[in-house]
C-alpha positions as CSV (number, residue, x, y, z in Angstrom):
1,M,80.3,51.4,-14.4
2,R,76.9,51.7,-15.4
3,Y,75.1,54.1,-13.3
4,I,71.7,52.7,-11.9
5,S,69.1,54.4,-11.0
6,P,68.1,53.9,-7.0
7,L,64.4,54.1,-7.8
8,I,65.0,51.2,-10.1
9,F,67.2,49.2,-7.7
10,C,65.4,49.4,-4.9
11,L,61.9,49.1,-6.7
12,C,63.4,45.9,-8.7
13,L,64.3,44.3,-5.3
14,L,61.1,44.7,-3.6
15,L,57.9,44.7,-2.6
16,A,44.8,47.1,10.1
17,G,48.0,48.5,12.0
18,C,51.1,46.8,12.7
19,G,52.0,45.2,16.3
20,G,55.1,45.0,18.4
21,K,58.0,44.3,17.0
22,Q,59.8,41.2,17.9
23,R,63.3,40.1,18.6
24,A,64.6,36.7,18.9
25,A,64.5,35.7,22.8
26,N,64.5,32.0,23.5
27,E,67.4,29.8,23.1
28,A,68.6,27.5,20.5
29,M,67.7,24.1,21.6
30,A,71.4,21.6,21.3
31,T,69.1,18.7,21.2
32,A,66.9,20.3,17.8
33,K,66.5,18.2,15.5
34,R,67.0,18.9,11.4
35,S,63.8,17.8,10.0
36,K,61.7,19.3,13.2
37,V,63.8,22.8,12.9
38,I,62.8,22.9,8.7
39,N,59.6,21.7,9.9
40,A,58.6,24.8,12.2
41,H,60.2,26.9,9.2
42,E,57.4,26.0,6.8
43,A,55.4,26.6,9.4
44,A,55.9,29.9,9.8
45,R,55.4,31.0,6.4
46,I,52.2,33.5,6.9
47,D,49.0,32.8,5.0
48,F,46.9,35.8,3.2
49,K,45.2,36.6,0.0
50,T,46.7,40.3,-0.3
51,L,48.7,42.5,1.8
52,K,49.2,45.9,1.5
53,A,51.8,48.1,3.4
54,R,53.8,51.2,3.1
55,L,57.7,51.2,3.0
56,G,60.0,53.5,4.5
57,T,63.0,52.7,1.8
58,S,66.5,54.0,1.6
59,Y,69.2,53.3,-1.3
60,D,73.3,53.9,-0.6
61,N,75.5,52.6,-3.7
62,G,78.7,53.9,-2.2
63,S,78.7,57.6,-3.9
64,S,75.1,58.4,-3.3
65,K,72.5,58.0,-0.7
66,R,68.4,58.3,-1.4
67,S,65.3,57.7,0.5
68,F,61.5,57.5,-0.5
69,T,58.7,56.0,0.3
70,V,57.4,52.8,-1.5
71,Q,53.8,51.8,-1.2
72,L,53.4,48.0,-1.8
73,R,50.4,45.6,-2.7
74,M,51.2,41.8,-3.0
75,E,48.5,39.1,-4.1
76,K,50.0,36.1,-2.6
77,G,51.5,34.3,-5.5
78,K,50.1,36.2,-8.4
79,Q,51.2,39.9,-8.7
80,I,53.2,42.6,-6.9
81,W,52.6,46.0,-7.4
82,M,55.2,49.4,-6.2
83,S,54.6,52.3,-6.7
84,A,57.4,55.1,-5.3
85,G,57.3,58.4,-4.3
86,L,59.1,61.9,-4.0
87,F,57.8,65.1,-2.6
88,G,54.2,63.3,-2.9
89,I,54.8,63.0,-7.0
90,T,54.2,59.2,-8.1
91,A,58.2,58.7,-9.4
92,A,58.0,54.9,-10.7
93,K,55.9,51.9,-10.5
94,V,56.5,48.5,-11.1
95,Y,54.2,45.5,-11.4
96,I,55.8,41.8,-11.3
97,T,54.0,38.6,-12.0
98,P,55.5,35.0,-11.6
99,D,56.4,35.3,-15.6
100,R,57.1,38.8,-16.0
101,V,59.1,42.4,-14.9
102,Q,57.2,45.6,-15.8
103,F,58.4,49.5,-14.5
104,Y,59.0,52.7,-15.3
105,E,61.2,55.6,-14.0
106,K,59.7,59.1,-15.1
107,L,62.6,61.0,-13.9
108,N,65.0,59.8,-16.5
109,K,61.9,58.6,-18.8
110,R,63.1,54.9,-18.7
111,S,61.0,51.3,-18.8
112,F,61.0,48.2,-18.6
113,D,59.1,45.0,-19.9
114,G,60.7,41.4,-20.0
115,D,61.5,38.3,-17.6
116,F,63.1,38.1,-14.1
117,S,66.4,38.5,-15.4
118,L,66.4,42.3,-14.5
119,I,66.1,41.6,-10.7
120,S,68.7,38.5,-10.6
121,E,71.4,41.1,-12.5
122,F,71.2,43.0,-9.3
123,L,71.3,41.0,-7.3
124,G,73.7,38.6,-8.4
125,E,71.0,35.4,-8.1
126,E,68.9,33.7,-10.3
127,I,65.5,34.8,-8.4
128,T,61.9,33.8,-8.9
129,F,58.7,35.1,-8.4
130,D,58.1,32.8,-5.4
131,Q,61.6,33.7,-4.0
132,L,60.9,37.4,-4.2
133,E,58.4,36.9,-2.3
134,D,60.0,34.9,0.5
135,L,63.2,37.5,0.5
136,L,60.3,40.1,1.4
137,L,58.7,38.0,3.9
138,G,61.2,36.2,5.9
139,Q,61.3,33.2,4.4
140,A,64.5,31.0,3.2
141,V,64.5,31.7,-0.3
142,E,65.5,28.1,-1.6
143,S,64.6,24.4,-0.1
144,L,66.8,24.0,3.6
145,Q,66.4,19.9,2.9
146,G,70.1,18.4,2.0
147,K,72.1,21.3,3.6
148,E,74.5,21.0,6.5
149,F,72.9,22.0,9.8
150,M,74.1,23.4,13.0
151,I,73.9,25.5,16.1
152,A,75.8,29.0,16.1
153,D,75.4,32.4,17.6
154,N,71.9,31.3,19.1
155,Q,70.7,30.4,15.2
156,Y,69.8,27.9,13.7
157,Q,71.9,28.1,10.7
158,F,72.1,25.7,7.6
159,K,74.5,26.1,5.2
160,T,76.3,24.2,1.3
161,E,79.6,24.8,0.6
162,D,81.1,24.8,-3.4
163,V,81.5,27.2,-5.8
164,V,78.7,29.3,-4.4
165,T,78.1,29.0,-0.8
166,K,74.7,29.5,0.9
167,I,74.0,30.0,4.9
168,F,70.6,30.3,5.9
169,K,70.2,31.5,9.7
170,L,66.5,31.2,11.6
171,R,65.7,33.1,15.0
172,P,65.0,30.5,17.3
173,S,61.7,32.2,18.6
174,D,60.1,31.8,15.7
175,F,62.2,30.3,13.0
176,K,61.5,33.1,10.7
177,V,65.1,34.1,9.1
178,A,67.6,36.0,10.7
179,E,69.8,36.1,7.6
180,Q,70.4,34.6,4.2
181,T,73.0,35.0,2.4
182,V,74.7,33.8,-0.9
183,T,78.3,34.4,-2.1
184,Q,80.0,33.6,-5.3
185,P,83.8,34.9,-3.6
186,K,86.0,34.3,-7.0
187,E,83.3,36.0,-8.7
188,G,83.2,39.2,-6.4
189,D,79.3,38.6,-5.8
190,F,78.2,38.7,-2.7
191,L,74.3,38.8,-1.2
192,T,73.4,39.4,1.9
193,V,69.5,39.9,3.2
194,R,68.8,40.2,7.4
195,Y,66.1,40.6,9.2
196,P,67.0,42.9,12.4
197,E,63.2,43.1,13.4
198,Y,59.7,41.2,13.0
199,Q,56.1,42.2,13.9
200,I,53.1,40.7,14.1
201,V,49.9,41.6,12.8
202,Q,46.9,40.3,12.8
203,D,48.2,37.0,13.7
204,R,51.1,37.1,11.3
205,I,54.5,37.2,12.1
206,L,56.7,39.2,9.2
207,P,59.6,41.7,8.8
208,S,59.6,45.1,10.3
209,E,62.4,45.5,8.8
210,V,64.8,44.0,5.5
211,M,68.3,44.9,4.8
212,I,69.8,43.9,2.1
213,S,73.5,44.2,0.4
214,A,74.4,43.3,-3.1
215,I,78.0,43.4,-4.4
216,K,78.5,42.3,-7.7
217,G,82.1,43.2,-8.4
218,K,82.9,46.8,-8.1
219,R,79.3,47.1,-7.7
220,N,78.0,47.9,-3.8
221,N,74.3,48.6,-3.5
222,K,72.5,48.5,0.0
223,V,68.8,49.3,0.6
224,E,66.7,49.2,3.9
225,M,63.0,49.1,4.0
226,E,60.6,48.9,7.3
227,F,57.5,47.8,6.7
228,K,54.8,50.6,7.8
229,G,51.1,50.3,8.2
230,V,50.8,46.7,7.2
231,S,47.1,45.3,6.5
232,F,46.0,42.2,5.0
233,D,43.2,40.6,2.8
234,E,41.6,43.7,1.6
235,E,40.1,44.4,-1.8
236,L,43.2,46.0,-3.8
237,S,43.7,47.1,-7.4
238,F,46.9,46.7,-9.1
239,P,46.7,49.6,-11.9
240,F,49.9,49.8,-14.1
241,E,50.0,51.0,-18.0
242,M,53.5,51.3,-19.7
243,P,53.8,54.9,-20.5
244,S,54.9,55.6,-24.6
245,G,57.7,57.4,-25.1
246,Y,60.4,55.9,-22.9
247,R,63.0,54.4,-23.7
248,Q,63.9,51.1,-22.9
249,F,66.5,50.1,-20.3
250,E,68.6,47.3,-20.9
251,L,70.8,45.3,-18.6
């Protein structure tokens, strides 16, 4: 099995003070209509120009565990910037735009400059820039239209089942995603993203915790992220310069 740096894995997945944490408290309505639930989920999508946050991040691949802090900056629809630190020193940086993924890791002096195939390989599922934004912010990574609709475990659930099974579970309190999963059992691929906690920041509802479990064959990676110090619509810079002399990270 090829060794995958925890910093590279976590950073490829990622991205005024925080309000209180929110748990789903309302009951899912048995008479809820599919179209109204879908519309409510889309209405729950947060609007912003820029977002800044500090991510407390932990990584577990079954044989080792790491914890570190990631500084996250986003300009909606345009760019995602991340800087990971260990012991107060910048250890890695990532810069993502809709058609490009760039990063470098100082410890192993490795870098990558390419498309989204790298992130898709780690997740075991094709993903775009917009889907990565949605994954980080508690939105379904694809349209809920045309999916089987049901109510189970006090959640609104949407499901498609074929070679690939996809399930999206929404909280009845605010119609944000509680969990989204993509599985290909025959291939041994399982991706689960859970959102145990949400928070309200400047009248916007966004995750305070994101838990990702990605299984691809014998590889099992788990990442937990806690969003802290979130603020919106500040003027942000996105400094990134690819260093020279690093060896290219290859899939």
